[in-house]
N, C-alpha and C positions, 0 to 999 in steps of 0.2 A: 203506758209505761214504756220509759226507755229503756234499752237492753245494752247490754255490753257483751261484746265481743272479744274476749284476752287474747292475745297475740303472745304474749312470753317472750320477747326478745328480750332475755339477759334480764329479766324483771327481779328475782332474785338479787341478782348482782348490785342492781342499783339500790333496792331495798335496803340490803347488808349496808353500805357504803352511807344510806342514810343515818340508820341506827347508829351505826359507829362513830358518826359526824355529831349526832345528838347526843347519844348515851354516853361516848366517851368523852368528851371536851376535851377532845387531843389538843395541847398547844400549838402542835406542830401546823395543823388545820388552823388555825385561828385567823390568819391572814386571809385563808379561803374562805373560809365565813363570813369574814367582816366582808366581801363581795356583796353580800346578801344583806346581812344584818344591816350595813350603814346607810343604803340607801332607804328601805324599808321604815329604820328606826326615823327619817327625817320625817315623815307623816303622821297625823294623829290616828290613833286607834280608829278602826271600823266595827260597825257593827255586825255581824252574820252576812259578810260580802260572801255572794255566790263564788269569785275569785278567790277563795280562803286563803289564807297564810300559809297553809300546808299545801296548796296548788301552788303558789309562788315557789315556796322552798323545791318543790319537786322539779319545778321547771329550771331554775336555776340550776340545781343540782345534775338534771340532764345532760344539759347545754354544755354545764364546765365540764364534764366526765368526757361528752365525746370531743369538746374541743382537746383536751389534753391528751386522749389517745391520737388524735391526728398531731398534736406537737412532741411526742414522744418518737414517733415514727420520723418525724423530720429532724430532731436530733438527731438520729441513730444514720440517717442518710448523711447528713452534715457530717458525723464523725467519720463515716465511712469514705466519704469525698476526701476529706482531708489525710486519709491514711492510702487512698488508691487513686483519686484523681476524679476530677468530673466526668470525663468521658468514659471511664471504665466501668464506673457505678451507675451512670444514669443511661448509657445507651448501650451498655449490655447488660448481661444478664446476672446480675451482682447477686449473691447471697442474702443481701441486709432487705431483699425485698422479698426473700421466702423465709419460709419458716426452719425448712432444711436445704438443704445445697441442691435441691431438686426443683427442675424447672415448671414444674405443675403443683407447687405448693406454695402458691400466692400470699403472701402475710398480711392480710387483710387488716385494717383497724378495726375497732367496734363500731367507729362513725361508719365505715365501708360495710361492713358485714351489716350496719342498722336499714343502711340505704339499699341494698342487695334484698334485704328479707320484704320491706315495704314496699319496694320499687322494681325489685328483679333485674336491675342492671344499676352498673357506674361504670363512671371513668374511674379507673383505678387513679390511686395518686400519683405511678410511675409513668403513666400514661401522661396525664398532664403535667407534670413536672417537666418532660420531656418536649412537651410542647409548646411549654410557657415562658420555662425559665432557664436562663444561661446562665455558666460556672459566675460570671461576676456579679449575678444579681443573687445566689443562694445564701439566704438567712433562712433559720429554723421556723423563726418566729413567723415570719412574712409570709412563708411558704405554709405555714398550719392556717395562717387565716385566711389568707388568698383562696385557698382550698376550700376550706369551710365556706368562704363567701361565694365561691365557684358553683356551689351547689346549696344556694341559700334556699332555693323552692323548696325542693326535696328537704334540706336539714329541719326546715321548720315543722314541716308533714310530720318524719321520723320523732321530733321531739315533742308533739302534741300525742301523737301515738305511745311513745314509750311512758311518758307521764301522764297517759289515762291509766296504765296498766298498774304503774306503780302507785300512784294513788289510792289504787281500789285495796290494793293488798295491805299497806300501810294502815288505812283507815280500820281496817278490822284487828289491827295491833293495837289494845288501849295501851297497853305497858309502855310501848314509844308515843303513844299521843301524850300520856302524861307527861314525859320528857320534854318533848316540844314543846310543851304548851306552858312548861316552866321554863325551857328555853327563852320563848317567845314574851313572857311576862317580863324578863326583864331587857328584850330588847325595846319593846314600846316602852314609853315612858308612861307614867300615870296610872289610873286604874279606870277599869270600863264600869259605868253603871249599868242597872239590869234593866233588860231591856225585852219586848214582848219577843216569842221565840218565832220563827216564821214555819209555817207548816212543812215547808219543804227539809227544814232541818230536823223536824221532829221523823219524819217519816223516817229519813235515812238513818238515825240513829235507832228509833224502834227497831227497822227491820234489821240493822248489825247487829242489836244486840238479841234478837228473836224472842224481842216480849217479855223478856224477864229481866228482873234487877240482876245489874253486874254483883252484887254482895251476896244476897243469897239466894240467888237463882229463883225468885218467887213469880209465878205466871202472873205478868200482867196485861194479860191480853184482852181481859174481861172487865178491867176498868178502863178501857179507853175514852168509853162513852162519858164518865164524867169529867167535865171539863175540870172541876176544882182538883181532883184527884190527878187526872191529867196531867197538870199544870207540874204538881210536885213531884211528878217521876222522871223530869227532865233534870239532870243537874251537871254541874258545872266540874269537871275534874279537877281542874285547878281555878279554887274560890276567887268570885271576883274580890273578894276581900283581901287576896293573898298575892292580886293583882293579874288574873286571869283576864280570858279574853272571851266576848261573846263570838264565838268562833265555832262553825260547825264541828272543828276535830276537837273540840272542849268540850263537847256533852257527850254524857252518857244516861244509861236508864236506870231508874234507880227507884225502889217501894220506898213511901214516904217514911216508914218506920228506918230504913236504913239511912234514907237523906238525911234524917235527925240526927243518926248517929254522928255521922259522918262529918256534920256539921260545917265549920269553914277550915275542914282538913282538906289537902292534896291528897286524894287517893284516888285507885281503879282496884281493880282485881283481873287478872290474867287466866281465872278460871272462867272455861268455855263447857258449853253441852256437849255433851261426846256425840260420836257421828250417829251413833245407832244404840240402843238399847241393849243388854243381853237377856 
């Protein structure tokens, strides 16, 4: 069995942004989400891809946030140069590079902190600008993009590590998964037909839901050897009839009785077994 060693680098921060984007559907972020949905929506639906739609969304989100952090820093540097001149900002110890006006408190971006966390060292943006960008070349978007590209090998390794941790937490949150799959059912045209569910999907869902029905909390661990009952216990959170996907993030464990009651409704439960009994 593969093991996951969580690093917890700003994992909850990334998860909270994912929840906000999907659950709040803020119009201010419509164009941002379109950068993810437009390319994905051009292709036909896939059935139970291991590189799930949730994987792809989290990868897009992490990559976008890290780049945006570099862009915000570059914007602040450009403003400082406009006010104080290139030489004073870049060649001297300007406060834009510090959280306070102290020389020992460098203002790292989330991107830089992530590389430091996973790789232990980094060429700071200030040093890179000093060595590579002169006054006539400074444009905040170019600086952000070129600095990110300069650290490309570390950048994608960092994205993979953060994505892994964020996916682990979001997959535990069935209410988020319901909102995400409702969102994706609108993004991807058409409807999915019922397919045989891979064993790796069943195992992942069974372990996540602790072998219990998500609605009534009935212990289903004694039924897993009966193939007919076993099949009934895996339910689409957003039903196929409502445009739901054959997707690991859209599956939950449910007893046959609750499954029948749910029918073709979109539903899940945010009730989980308590950590310990009194």
